[in-house]
N, C-alpha and C positions, 0 to 999 in steps of 0.2 A: 395324490399323494406325487406322482411325478410332476405336478404343476407347481408344488409347493418346492419342492428341490430345484426347478428350473429358475423360479422366482430367486430363490435363494443365491441361485449359480450367479446370474445376473445382477443383481445386487454387490456382491462379492465382487465381480468383474468390473464395474463401473465405479466402485467406491475406491479400489485399487489404483485406477487410472486418473482420478483426480490430484491436480495439482496440489502441492501443499502451500499455506502462506509462504510468503516469501518476505524476510528483513534486511533492511539497509541500515547503514550508519553514515549520514553525510557530515564531513568537515564542514561544509557551507553550503549555500544554497543561493544560487544566483536569478532563478528565476522560478514562478509556478504560475500555471492556467488551471482555472476552475472553470469548465464547461459543464453544460447541463449534464453530462455524462461522462465525458472525457478530461482526465486529469493529466495535466503533464507537469513535471517538476525537474530542475535542472540545478546540476551542483557536483561536487566534488565527493567523492566518497571517500572515509576514511582510508588511508593507505595508498591512495591513488593520486595522480597529478594531473589528470585530463577530465574534464567536465563529462558527466554523465548523464541522458537525459531519459528517465523512466515516462512511460505514458501506460494510463490503464485506464478501464473503463470503471466507474463506479454504480452500482446498480439501485443504490438506495433512491427512493422516491423521495417528493419533496417534504414530506412530512417527517421523514425517519433519515435526515441527512445530518444527525447529529456528529457521526466519526468526520467526516468532511469538515463541518462547521468551526468543530473544536480545533482544527488543524489550523484554519487561518490564522490565529494569533502566533501559534508557533511557529509557523511559515514565516511570517512577519518579522519575529524574532530574531530567525536565524540570518534573513537578509538586514535587517536594521544593525544586527551587534555581530558582523562576521569575525570567527575566529574565538567566539567567546563558550560557544555551545557545540554539541553533539548532536544531530538528528535522530532519531531514533524512530525509523519509518516500517511499519508492517502492512502489505498489500494480499491480496487473495486474488493470483492472478488467473483463477478459472472464471469463465466467460459468463455463468450465469451466477456465481456469488456475489457476495456484496461489494467486494472492492476494496475499500479503505479499512483497514482494522484497527488500527493505531497509530499514533505518532505521539514523541514526547521529547522534550530535552533533557539532556546531560550537561552540566557545567564540565567544562574542559580544567584540568590540572595545570 
């Protein structure tokens, strides 16, 4: 019985320490690099005036890179048509998690 209580306490402690996914909204994107595992994106966040560079590790393997692969056309559109869209990007900063969760475009008003 003591072992199971310890396991539950350990699980609760580790799950509360895990970082939550982070969402960003970019007004523009000026650069992105997709490495084997490292992704870097530079652009202007909504409401900001200076460029921000995000770098995160994407732990998806070659067969399961669909979130990153689907983001490539979105990122290219942001670079090719500046000022027309907002980029909504969600990443998981926890080192052992997948990394890129989602990306999408929103037409500016």
